[in-house]
C-alpha positions as CSV (number, residue, x, y, z in Angstrom):
1,M,0.0,0.0,0.0
2,E,1.2,3.5,-0.8
3,Q,2.6,5.3,2.3
4,T,0.2,8.2,2.0
5,V,-2.8,5.8,2.3
6,N,-1.1,3.9,5.1
7,S,-0.9,7.1,7.2
8,L,-4.6,7.6,6.9
9,M,-5.6,4.0,7.9
10,T,-5.9,4.6,11.7
11,G,-7.1,2.4,14.5
12,D,-10.0,4.7,15.1
13,L,-11.1,4.2,11.5
14,L,-10.8,0.4,11.8
15,N,-12.9,0.5,15.0
16,D,-15.5,2.6,13.2
17,F,-16.0,-0.1,10.6
18,L,-16.0,-2.9,13.2
19,E,-18.9,-1.1,15.0
20,R,-20.9,-0.6,11.8
21,F,-20.8,-4.3,11.0
22,G,-21.3,-5.4,14.6
23,L,-17.9,-7.0,14.9
24,E,-15.7,-7.7,18.0
25,E,-12.6,-5.6,18.6
26,K,-10.4,-8.6,18.1
27,V,-8.8,-8.5,14.6
28,K,-6.1,-10.2,12.7
29,K,-4.5,-8.4,9.8
30,L,-4.2,-10.6,6.7
31,G,-3.0,-8.2,4.0
32,D,-2.5,-4.6,2.9
33,F,-1.2,-4.6,-0.7
34,E,-4.2,-3.1,-2.5
35,N,-6.8,-3.4,0.2
36,Y,-6.7,-3.8,4.0
37,V,-8.0,-7.3,4.8
38,F,-8.7,-8.4,8.4
39,E,-10.0,-11.6,10.0
40,T,-12.7,-10.4,12.4
41,Y,-15.3,-12.0,14.7
42,R,-18.9,-11.9,15.6
43,E,-20.0,-14.2,18.5
44,G,-16.9,-16.2,17.9
45,Q,-17.5,-16.8,14.2
46,P,-14.8,-15.6,11.8
47,Y,-15.5,-13.1,9.1
48,I,-13.4,-11.2,6.6
49,L,-13.6,-7.4,6.7
50,R,-12.0,-5.6,3.7
51,I,-11.3,-1.9,3.8
52,T,-10.5,0.0,0.5
53,H,-9.3,3.5,-0.1
54,N,-11.0,5.5,-2.8
55,T,-7.8,5.8,-4.7
56,H,-8.1,2.1,-5.5
57,R,-11.8,1.6,-5.9
58,N,-14.9,3.8,-5.7
59,K,-18.2,2.7,-4.2
60,D,-19.9,1.8,-7.4
61,E,-17.0,-0.5,-8.4
62,I,-17.2,-2.3,-5.0
63,L,-20.9,-2.7,-5.3
64,S,-20.5,-4.2,-8.8
65,E,-17.9,-6.7,-7.5
66,L,-20.3,-7.8,-4.7
67,D,-23.2,-8.1,-7.1
68,W,-21.3,-10.5,-9.3
69,M,-20.1,-12.5,-6.3
70,R,-23.7,-12.9,-5.1
71,H,-24.6,-14.2,-8.5
72,L,-21.9,-16.8,-8.3
73,Y,-22.9,-17.7,-4.8
74,R,-26.5,-18.3,-6.0
75,E,-25.2,-20.4,-8.8
76,G,-23.6,-22.8,-6.3
77,L,-19.9,-21.6,-6.7
78,Y,-17.8,-21.8,-3.6
79,V,-17.3,-18.1,-3.1
80,P,-17.7,-15.9,0.0
81,E,-21.2,-14.9,1.1
82,V,-21.5,-11.1,1.4
83,F,-23.1,-9.6,4.5
84,P,-24.7,-6.2,5.1
85,S,-23.8,-3.8,8.0
86,L,-26.1,-3.2,10.9
87,S,-27.7,-0.5,8.9
88,G,-28.3,-2.8,6.0
89,S,-25.6,-1.5,3.6
90,L,-23.3,-3.8,1.7
91,V,-20.7,-1.1,1.6
92,E,-20.0,1.3,4.4
93,E,-18.0,4.5,3.9
94,A,-15.9,6.6,6.4
95,A,-13.9,9.8,5.8
96,A,-10.2,9.8,6.6
97,E,-8.4,12.8,8.2
98,D,-7.8,14.4,4.7
99,S,-11.5,13.9,3.7
100,S,-10.7,11.0,1.4
101,I,-12.9,8.0,1.7
102,F,-12.4,4.4,2.9
103,Y,-15.0,1.8,2.1
104,G,-15.7,-1.4,4.2
105,C,-17.5,-4.6,3.2
106,L,-17.9,-8.0,5.0
107,Y,-17.6,-11.6,3.8
108,S,-17.7,-15.0,5.1
109,K,-14.3,-16.6,5.7
110,A,-13.5,-19.2,3.0
111,E,-13.4,-22.8,4.1
112,G,-10.3,-25.0,3.7
113,K,-6.7,-23.8,3.7
114,A,-4.0,-22.2,1.5
115,V,-2.0,-24.6,-0.7
116,S,1.7,-23.7,-1.1
117,V,3.2,-24.1,-4.6
118,R,5.8,-26.2,-2.9
119,S,3.5,-28.6,-1.0
120,E,2.6,-32.1,-1.9
121,E,-1.0,-31.0,-2.5
122,F,0.1,-28.8,-5.3
123,N,-0.4,-31.6,-7.8
124,H,-2.5,-32.7,-10.8
125,V,-5.6,-33.4,-8.6
126,L,-5.6,-29.8,-7.4
127,F,-4.9,-28.5,-10.9
128,E,-7.8,-30.4,-12.4
129,K,-10.2,-29.1,-9.7
130,W,-8.8,-25.6,-10.2
131,G,-9.7,-25.9,-13.9
132,E,-13.1,-27.3,-13.2
133,T,-13.9,-24.4,-10.7
134,T,-12.8,-21.9,-13.3
135,G,-14.9,-23.5,-16.0
136,R,-18.0,-23.6,-13.7
137,M,-17.5,-19.9,-13.0
138,H,-17.2,-19.0,-16.7
139,R,-20.4,-21.0,-17.4
140,A,-22.2,-19.2,-14.6
141,T,-21.0,-15.8,-15.8
142,R,-22.6,-16.3,-19.2
143,D,-26.0,-15.7,-17.6
144,Y,-25.0,-12.7,-15.5
145,Q,-26.7,-9.4,-15.7
146,P,-26.0,-6.6,-13.2
147,S,-28.8,-6.1,-10.7
148,E,-31.0,-3.0,-10.8
149,G,-29.1,0.0,-9.7
150,I,-25.7,-1.7,-10.1
151,K,-23.3,-0.2,-12.6
152,R,-21.7,-2.6,-15.1
153,R,-18.4,-4.0,-14.0
154,S,-15.4,-2.4,-15.7
155,S,-13.8,-3.7,-18.8
156,W,-10.2,-5.1,-18.8
157,D,-9.0,-2.1,-20.9
158,E,-10.2,0.4,-18.3
159,D,-7.5,-0.8,-15.9
160,D,-5.3,2.2,-15.0
161,L,-2.2,-0.1,-14.9
162,L,-2.5,-0.5,-18.7
163,Q,-1.3,3.1,-19.0
164,V,2.2,1.7,-18.8
165,E,3.9,4.9,-19.7
166,K,2.5,6.3,-16.4
167,Y,4.3,3.6,-14.3
168,Y,7.2,2.2,-16.3
169,P,10.5,4.3,-15.9
170,A,10.6,6.8,-18.7
171,E,13.9,5.6,-19.9
172,E,12.5,2.1,-20.6
173,R,11.1,3.1,-24.0
174,E,11.4,-0.4,-25.5
175,L,9.5,-2.0,-22.7
176,I,6.7,0.6,-23.0
177,Q,6.4,0.1,-26.7
178,N,6.4,-3.7,-26.5
179,A,3.8,-3.6,-23.7
180,Q,1.6,-1.4,-25.9
181,V,1.9,-3.9,-28.7
182,V,0.6,-6.7,-26.5
183,I,-2.3,-4.6,-25.3
184,S,-3.1,-3.7,-28.9
185,A,-3.1,-7.3,-30.0
186,I,-5.5,-8.3,-27.3
187,S,-7.8,-5.5,-28.1
188,S,-8.4,-7.0,-31.5
189,L,-9.5,-10.4,-30.3
190,P,-13.0,-11.5,-31.1
191,K,-15.7,-11.3,-28.3
192,N,-18.8,-13.4,-27.8
193,I,-20.8,-14.9,-25.0
194,D,-18.7,-18.1,-25.1
195,N,-15.3,-16.5,-24.7
196,F,-15.9,-13.1,-23.0
197,G,-17.6,-11.9,-19.8
198,V,-17.0,-11.0,-16.2
199,I,-14.2,-13.2,-14.9
200,H,-12.0,-13.3,-11.7
201,T,-8.8,-12.3,-13.6
202,D,-6.5,-13.3,-10.7
203,I,-7.1,-17.0,-9.8
204,H,-3.6,-17.8,-8.5
205,S,-3.1,-20.2,-5.6
206,G,-3.0,-17.3,-3.1
207,N,-6.6,-16.4,-3.9
208,F,-8.3,-19.6,-2.9
209,F,-8.5,-22.2,-0.2
210,Y,-8.7,-25.9,-0.7
211,D,-10.6,-28.3,1.6
212,G,-9.3,-31.5,-0.1
213,E,-12.4,-31.7,-2.4
214,E,-13.4,-28.2,-3.4
215,I,-11.7,-24.9,-4.2
216,H,-13.1,-21.9,-2.4
217,L,-12.3,-18.7,-4.4
218,F,-11.9,-15.2,-2.9
219,D,-10.4,-11.8,-3.7
220,F,-12.7,-10.7,-6.6
221,D,-11.3,-7.1,-6.4
222,D,-9.9,-7.2,-9.9
223,A,-12.9,-8.9,-11.6
224,S,-13.7,-7.4,-14.9
225,Y,-15.1,-8.0,-18.4
226,H,-12.4,-10.0,-20.0
227,W,-11.6,-13.0,-22.2
228,F,-12.1,-16.4,-20.5
229,A,-8.6,-17.4,-21.7
230,S,-7.1,-14.9,-19.3
231,D,-8.4,-17.0,-16.4
232,I,-6.6,-20.0,-17.9
233,A,-3.4,-18.1,-18.4
234,I,-3.1,-16.6,-14.9
235,P,-3.1,-19.8,-12.9
236,L,-0.4,-21.2,-15.2
237,Y,1.6,-18.0,-15.0
238,Y,1.9,-17.9,-11.2
239,S,2.4,-21.7,-10.9
240,L,5.6,-21.1,-12.9
241,L,6.8,-17.7,-11.7
242,Y,7.5,-18.5,-8.0
243,P,8.4,-22.1,-7.7
244,I,10.6,-22.6,-10.7
245,P,13.5,-20.1,-11.4
246,A,13.8,-18.5,-14.8
247,S,17.1,-20.2,-15.3
248,E,15.3,-23.6,-15.4
249,K,13.5,-22.9,-18.7
250,E,13.1,-26.6,-19.6
251,E,11.6,-27.4,-16.2
252,R,9.2,-24.5,-16.5
253,Q,8.1,-25.8,-19.9
254,R,7.7,-29.4,-18.6
255,F,5.8,-28.5,-15.5
256,G,3.8,-25.8,-17.3
257,Q,2.6,-28.3,-19.9
258,A,1.7,-30.9,-17.2
259,F,-0.2,-28.2,-15.2
260,L,-2.1,-27.0,-18.3
261,D,-3.0,-30.6,-19.3
262,S,-4.7,-31.2,-15.9
263,F,-6.2,-27.7,-15.7
264,I,-7.8,-28.0,-19.2
265,K,-9.1,-31.5,-18.3
266,G,-10.9,-30.1,-15.3
267,Y,-12.1,-27.0,-17.2
268,Q,-13.9,-29.2,-19.7
269,K,-15.9,-30.7,-16.8
270,G,-17.2,-27.2,-15.9
271,N,-17.5,-25.5,-19.3
272,R,-16.7,-25.9,-22.9
273,L,-13.4,-24.5,-23.9
274,P,-13.5,-21.0,-25.5
275,E,-12.6,-21.1,-29.2
276,G,-9.1,-20.0,-29.9
277,W,-7.8,-20.4,-26.3
278,K,-4.5,-21.9,-27.3
279,E,-3.6,-18.9,-29.4
280,Q,-4.9,-16.5,-26.8
281,V,-3.2,-17.9,-23.7
282,P,0.3,-16.8,-24.7
283,L,-1.0,-13.2,-25.2
284,F,-2.5,-13.2,-21.7
285,L,0.7,-14.6,-20.2
286,M,2.5,-11.6,-21.8
287,L,-0.2,-9.3,-20.5
288,R,0.3,-10.5,-17.0
289,D,4.0,-9.6,-17.3
290,V,3.0,-6.2,-18.5
291,V,0.5,-5.6,-15.7
292,L,2.7,-7.1,-12.9
293,Y,5.6,-4.9,-13.9
294,A,3.4,-1.8,-13.7
295,V,2.0,-3.0,-10.3
296,L,5.4,-3.4,-8.8
297,Q,6.6,-0.1,-10.1
298,K,3.5,1.6,-8.7
299,K,3.2,-0.1,-5.3
300,I,6.8,-0.6,-4.2
301,A,9.2,2.3,-3.9
302,P,12.8,1.7,-5.3
303,E,14.3,1.9,-1.8
304,D,11.9,-0.9,-0.6
305,R,12.9,-3.4,-3.3
306,D,15.0,-6.3,-2.0
307,E,17.3,-8.4,-4.2
308,K,14.7,-11.1,-4.7
309,L,12.1,-8.6,-6.0
310,L,14.7,-6.8,-8.2
311,A,15.6,-10.1,-9.7
312,M,12.0,-10.9,-10.5
313,M,11.5,-7.5,-12.0
314,D,14.5,-7.9,-14.2
315,E,13.2,-11.3,-15.3
316,I,9.8,-9.8,-16.2
317,A,11.4,-6.9,-18.0
318,E,13.6,-9.3,-20.1
319,R,10.5,-11.2,-21.2
320,I,8.7,-8.0,-22.2
321,K,11.9,-6.9,-24.1
322,C,12.1,-10.2,-25.9
323,K,8.3,-10.4,-26.6
324,E,8.1,-13.8,-25.0
325,P,5.6,-15.4,-22.7
326,I,6.7,-17.2,-19.5
327,M,6.3,-20.5,-21.4
328,A,5.4,-21.7,-24.9
329,I,2.0,-23.3,-25.4
330,S,2.5,-26.5,-27.5
């Protein structure tokens, strides 16, 4: 989180949101990268309280996210239930000291547990279920229409991070130009109800819990109208980025293909594959490099970047420079 926003997120503001949702004072902070996420309690039951600054999302954007989540929940997907505040509002707002606004919303806590990319459970059984869950979500989203009074969820190309010239260092002209080429190529892809709709956009292993049988998705903050193939590319991307070093290119290729085979097998249990997905996935792998590089430039000041992060940023920049995805799709 940017330092200016951190300075505004006070204990008094947190307590204000806890009172509005009827929650106990006991909290456990779970994250603060783009939103403040807390495990909270009511009568001993755990809930997830998320607090968002208006520089990240406005109220209409949050309401549209919750509306889509509620649709998926009604369709039988394993996603968090959304709860209103004591006043009946799904989104509460509170002014910070500088008059900017923070928004709070409350969810059920997902069942299951996190699965590390280095654990024994990170295997073909999980990958297949991951694909099936993604396919079921895409099938459900084909029938989604925003509820009355809810603004349409944003489109992928409205993401501020795609303005790469705003976040990439000015001297990196080649990276900026190559990133814009990827964005332009994706913009020209065909759209229809079978390949395009509201999707999660960020289904990596840090955004779900696994109970041994089902995957419980959460963190729908980046959900947008996008190609279904992007939700195939993102799990693949993050399953390679962290556990396998860039120097082990052959191992990345071998593992990536095995992951994709299982994921696609599962996806077909939940939905028919979108036409052209094989040709599209490499583009979305490259788009993730483009966006992740912008996120890291925006969110983490140069003085706060350790050697590990700098190495990853160099790796991403090299792929953008070479116009290559993290792995080839055979």
